[in-house]
Every structure is written in structure tokens, then in C-alpha cells.
C-alpha positions as CSV (number, residue, x, y, z in Angstrom):
1,M,0.3,0.3,0.1
2,K,1.4,3.2,-1.1
3,T,1.1,6.3,1.2
4,V,0.5,9.8,-0.2
5,S,2.6,12.7,1.5
6,R,1.1,15.6,1.7
7,C,2.0,19.5,2.3
8,P,1.8,20.7,5.6
9,R,0.8,24.0,5.0
10,C,-2.0,22.9,2.3
11,H,-2.5,19.6,2.4
12,H,-2.2,19.0,-1.0
13,E,-0.8,16.0,-2.0
14,L,3.6,16.4,-2.6
15,D,5.2,15.5,-6.5
16,E,9.0,14.1,-6.5
17,G,10.8,13.4,-3.5
18,P,11.7,10.7,-2.0
19,I,14.2,13.2,-0.3
20,M,12.6,16.6,-1.3
21,Y,8.9,17.0,-2.3
22,R,7.1,19.9,-3.7
23,C,3.6,21.1,-3.8
24,A,2.2,22.3,-6.9
25,H,0.0,24.2,-4.7
26,C,1.6,26.4,-2.9
27,R,4.7,25.9,-4.3
28,R,6.5,24.7,-0.9
29,A,9.8,22.7,-0.7
30,V,9.4,20.3,1.7
31,F,12.3,17.5,2.8
32,A,11.2,13.9,3.8
33,A,12.6,14.2,7.4
34,D,9.7,16.8,8.4
35,I,6.8,15.0,6.7
36,E,4.8,12.8,9.4
37,N,4.5,9.7,6.9
38,E,3.7,6.5,10.1
39,Y,2.6,4.1,8.3
40,V,-0.8,2.7,10.0
41,P,-2.2,-0.8,8.6
42,R,-6.3,0.1,8.9
43,H,-6.2,-3.8,10.5
44,P,-4.7,-4.9,13.0
45,V,-1.3,-7.2,12.2
46,A,-0.5,-10.5,13.9
47,A,2.8,-9.9,16.1
């Protein structure tokens, strides 16, 4: 499952990556380290 990174300012999808992302809507450059993109599964996963 692919996670979609969102702009911290306007919450639109980010382009490019994986180190530097760009928001086409507000034209902001965002480093990957500044994005909250933790994967949380929809269903519990057995350990």
C-alpha cells in the first residue's frame, strides 16, 4: 500500500521525492524528514 505525502501547509499531495518533495499548489519545498508519514495499517497485524 502506497502512502501519500501531504504538504504541511496546505495539505495537498506532494510531488517528486524521496528526499525533497514539492507542493504544486503552494509551491513549497519540503524535506522528507519534515513530513509525518508513519504507516498505520487499517487492520491489526499479528506479530
